[in-house]
N, C-alpha and C positions, 0 to 999 in steps of 0.2 A: 540449351546444352543437352538436356536429356534426349531430345530427338536425334541429335548427331550421334550420341552414344548408341542409341537403339539402331540407327542405320549402320553404324560400324559393326556392331555385334551381329546384325543380320548378315552382313557381307562375310564376316569371318565364319559364321556358322555355315553359310552356303559353300564357302571354300572347303570346309571340312567335309561336307557332303560330296563335293566334286572329287575330292581326294580319296573317297571311300572310307573315311573315318566316321562311320555312322554313329557310334556311341557319343563322340564329341559333338557331332552335328546335331543329334537329337537333343542332348542336354542344353546346348547353347540356343538352339532354335526354340525350345520350350521356354527358356528363360527370357528370350527376346520377345516371344509371343506375349508372355505375361507383362513384361515391361511396356510393350507397345500399347497394350490394353489400358494399363495404368495411366499412361501419359496421354491417351486419347488419339493415338496414331492408328487410325483405321486401316490405312494402306498397308503398313508393315504387319499389322495383326493378320489381315487377310492373306498377305504374302507368306507369312509363317505357316498359316493353315494349309495353303496350297503346297508348299514345299515339304512340310511334314507328311502330308497326304501322299505325295509322290514317293517319299522315302519309305513310308510304311507299306506302300504297294510293293516296292522292291523286296521288302522283308516278309511279304505275305501276311501282314497284319491288316487284313481286309476290313474288319469292322471299324477299327480305329481310322484307317484311311478313308473309309466312306463318311464317317462322322466329320472328320476334318475337312474333307472336300466339300461337304454340304455347308459347313460354316464359312469356308472360303468363298463359296458361291454367293452366299447371302451377303458377305462383306463387300465383294467386288460388285455385285448387282446394285447395292446401295450407292456405291461410288460411281456407277455408270460405266464400268470397265468391261466391255463385251468380250474381248479376247480372253482375259483372265477368268471371267465368269464361265465361259465355254470350256476352258481348260479344266476348271474345277469340276464341271459336270462330266467331262470325259473321265477324270480320275474316279469320280463317283460311280460311273458306269463300269469301269474296270474292277472296282471293289465289289460291286454287285455281281459281276460275272465270276470273280474269284470265289464268291460265297455260294455259287450255284444258282443265282437268281438271274438267269439269262434274259428273260423278257424285260425285267426292270432295267438291266444293263442296256438293252437295245433301245428302250424308251429314252434313257438318259443320253445315249449317244445321239439319238435323233434330235433331242432338245439342244444339245451342244452344237450340233451341225446347223440347226436353225438359227441359233444365236450368231454363230460365226458367219455363215453364208448369207443370212438375212441382212446383216449389216453391210456386207459387201455389195449385195444387189441394190440396196437403197442408196448406196454411195456411187453406184454406176461402175463398180470395179469388175463386175462379171458380165 
């Protein structure tokens, strides 16, 4: 049952985000992140990191966004989820760029592109 509650809470938090209710989204996403970690739900934990990172980028909280994007990357990488890993790296690159670290941002964008396109090439999609 705790897993279902965590999933529902995540979805509600994401709806707050989509509606532009950032304060509610942040509070609920943080709580869901802690809950998912407590019950061992690595997927929703990484997903909360990803979405909080995106939200913080919109609010120009670059350092926080970069940290969460890195944590999201590590979580999705362990789960073998390439698209989500690449998206986290892209958010990390945006955070680095916002903080004036352009070369670091370019490197992370290149890494994200490699993950994204590398998988497509191996599958014969490109």
